[in-house]
C-alpha positions in Angstrom: -0.3 0.0 -0.2 1.5 3.2 -1.1 0.1 6.7 0.4 0.3 10.0 -1.1 -1.1 13.2 0.4 -1.9 16.0 -1.4 -3.6 19.1 -0.7 -6.5 17.8 1.5 -6.6 14.7 0.0 -4.8 11.3 0.4 -4.7 8.8 -2.3 -3.9 5.4 -1.3 -2.6 2.7 -4.1 -3.6 -0.7 -3.4 -1.7 -2.9 -5.2 -4.0 -6.3 -6.5 -4.2 -8.4 -9.7 -5.0 -6.8 -12.8 -8.4 -8.9 -14.0 -9.3 -9.3 -17.5 -13.6 -8.6 -16.9 -13.5 -10.5 -20.7 -12.4 -14.0 -19.4 -14.7 -15.8 -17.7 -15.6 -16.0 -14.0 -13.7 -19.1 -12.8 -10.9 -17.8 -14.9 -10.5 -14.9 -12.6 -12.2 -15.7 -9.6 -9.4 -16.2 -7.8 -7.8 -12.6 -8.6 -11.2 -11.3 -7.8 -10.9 -13.0 -4.1 -7.8 -11.7 -3.5 -8.7 -8.4 -4.4 -11.5 -8.6 -2.4 -9.6 -9.4 0.8 -7.2 -6.6 -0.1 -10.0 -4.2 -0.2 -11.8 -5.7 3.1 -8.1 -5.0 5.0 -8.2 -1.4 3.8 -11.8 -1.0 4.7 -10.9 -2.6 8.4 -8.0 -0.1 8.5 -9.9 3.0 7.5 -12.7 2.5 9.9 -10.8 1.9 13.1 -11.4 4.5 15.4 -7.7 5.1 16.7 -6.9 5.7 12.3 -9.3 8.1 12.2 -8.2 10.1 15.4 -5.1 10.5 13.9 -6.3 11.4 10.7 -8.3 14.0 12.2 -5.6 15.1 14.5 -3.3 15.8 11.4 -5.9 18.0 9.9 -6.0 20.2 12.9 -2.7 20.7 13.0 -2.8 21.4 9.2 -5.4 24.0 9.8 -3.4 25.6 12.9 -1.0 26.0 11.0 -2.2 27.7 7.8 -4.3 30.0 10.1 -1.3 30.8 12.0 0.3 31.6 8.4 -2.7 33.6 6.9 -2.2 35.9 10.6 1.2 36.3 10.1 0.9 37.5 6.4 -2.2 39.7 6.8 -1.0 40.9 10.3 -4.2 39.9 11.7 -5.0 38.8 15.7 
């Protein structure tokens, strides 16, 4: 899993097998099941309360920083 933060978004690239949707289901079934397992692991991670708290804390730190920068640049208090 690769996390790439950009501005207010974070993209997550999850490596899963390429699935040729033109093939019959029995041929691609194992790859589909593997992909679903990976997505389930990502969902469990994303829904974890401690992860959510860390993300919200990081957002708050970023907001506080930008507010201080704006106040400094504009001379506001």
